N, C-alpha and C positions, 0 to 999 in steps of 0.2 A: 612619600609614595613608595610602597614596597615593590619588589620585583614581580610579585604575583599580579599586582594591579596593572603594571606595564605590559606583562605578557597577555593578560586578559584583554586589555585595550587593543593591543596589536592583533590578537586573534579576531576580535570583533570587527576591526577594520578590514582584515583580510576577508572575512565572511561577507562583509558588505560589498567589497570589490568583486568577489566571485559571484555574488547574487546579481549585482548590476550587470556584469558581463554575460551571465546566463540569460538574464532578462532581455538584454539587447540582442543576443544571438537568437533567442526564441522569436523575437519580433521580426528579425531579418529573415529567419527561416519561414515563418508564416507568410510574410509578404511575398516571398519567392514561390509560394504555393506548396511548400513541403509540409511534412508532418512535424508536429511539435517535438523537439528533443526532450528526453527525460534525463535528469541528473539530480543528484541530491548531494548535500554536504552534511557529513556527520561530524559532530563534535563530541569529544570525550572529555569529561571533567574529572576523571579519576587521576589523582595525583595533584601535585602543587601547581602545575602549569597546564592550562587547557590547550588542546591541540585540535587542529581541523585538517581534514583531508578529503578531497573530492572522491566520491566512490560511485560505482555504477548503481543505478537505482533498481530496487526490487519491484518497482511499480511497472506493470506491463505497459507497453506502448499502445496507445489507442489508435486504431486505424483511421483513415480519412473518412469523412462523412459519406455515407452511401449516396450514390447519385439518384437512387429511387426514393429518397426521403421526402419528396414534395417541395413545397415552397412556403414562404412566409415564416412568421414567428412560430416556432415549434420545438417540442422535445422529441428527439428521435431515439427509439430503443431498438437495438438489434437483437433479435431472438437468438440467432446463430452465434453472434460474437459476444453477447452479454456486455454491451457497451451502451452508453448514453451520450448524446450530444445535445447541447442547448444552443439553438440556432436563432439569431436575431438578424434579419437581413439589413437592418438599419445600422448595424455595427460593422466595423472593419477590424479584424476579420469577423465574418458572420458567425462562426462557431465560437461562442463566448466561453464555453467549458465543454470538456469531454473527459469521460472517465469510465472505468470498468465497474460493473455491478455484479451482484450474486442473485440469480433468479430464484423464484419459488419452485415448487415441484411441478407446477403447471404453467405453461407459457400462453400468452394471449395470441390470438390469430393476427396475422399481418393486416394492417388497415389503419385508418385514421379515426381517432377518438378525441372527444373533448374532456378535459379535466372536469369532473362533476362533483367532487367532494374533497374536502381537506380537513384534516384533524391535527392539531398541534402535538398532542401526545395521547397515547393509548397503549393497550397491550396487544401484541401481535398474536397470530394463530399459534405460534410456537411458544407462547407464554412469556416472551421477552418484552420489556418496556421499550416502546418505539416512539419516535418523534418524526415530525415533518411528513406526515402521511398525505400523499397526493394520489387520489384514486381516479382512474380514467376508463375502466371497462369492467363489464361483468359478462361472463360467458359460462353457461352450464353450471350455475351456482357458485362459481369462483369469482372473487373480486380481485382485480388487478390494480396495483398501484406501487408507487415508490415510497420507501421509508428508510429510516436509519435506526439501528438499535442504540439505545441510550448508552449501553456498555461498549459500543463500538464494534461488536461482533458481527461478522458476516458469514455465518456458517452455511454449509450446504443444507438445503431444505430436506426434511424427512420425506422420502418418496411415498410413505404410507398416508401422509396427510396432504389433502388438496389445498395448496396455498398459492396465491398469485402475488404475494409480496415480493417485490424486487428491491433488495437491500443494497444500500450504498454506505459509504463511510459517513460519519456525522457531518463532516465539512461539505461533502458532495450533496448530502441530504438537504443541508441548508441552502445550497445553490439552487436545487430543484424547487424548494419551497418558495424562495424569493422570486424565481423566474416564472413559475407556472401557477397563477391564480386560476380560479374556476373559469372554464371556457377556453383555456389555452389548449391548442392542438397538440396531441401526442400521436406521433406516427410510428407504428410498429412495423419493422422490416424484417425479412427472413434472415 
């Protein structure tokens, strides 16, 4: 066994310990009623030995679930904050996922809407291939729904085109897809 294998093994072991401690700290923070801390571990494999160092995350912190978001199983979308929360009152904690999203050029009106249509994959109004499309409202000819670009892009919408597509990362798009079948309540808050 060469020194590179030993260093790689030690690095993987350290990453596992850091991940476990972060997971435990996250659970303790959520049980205490606080917001979820964000941290990431970056690994660089340039050179013969892999190194790992904790770094501050570039991911913005998601605020606490708005108190005006209603009750029951629901997807909550904040127009003002551009965040989504997946809420299941049968789980502990009730917020099973929370993340930032990129809105379309038009925002839905605050209110409660049922998911009425889902499409596994299609082309978005911006011409990008998208997946996990979960539609919940139509207003003034604009369809509102969550989706993820297959290429992972979340660009700012072209203000000249009326689009209600709310883009997430592919991983978060999968979470919404799995969480929100037809009929699931989507609560839009200011």
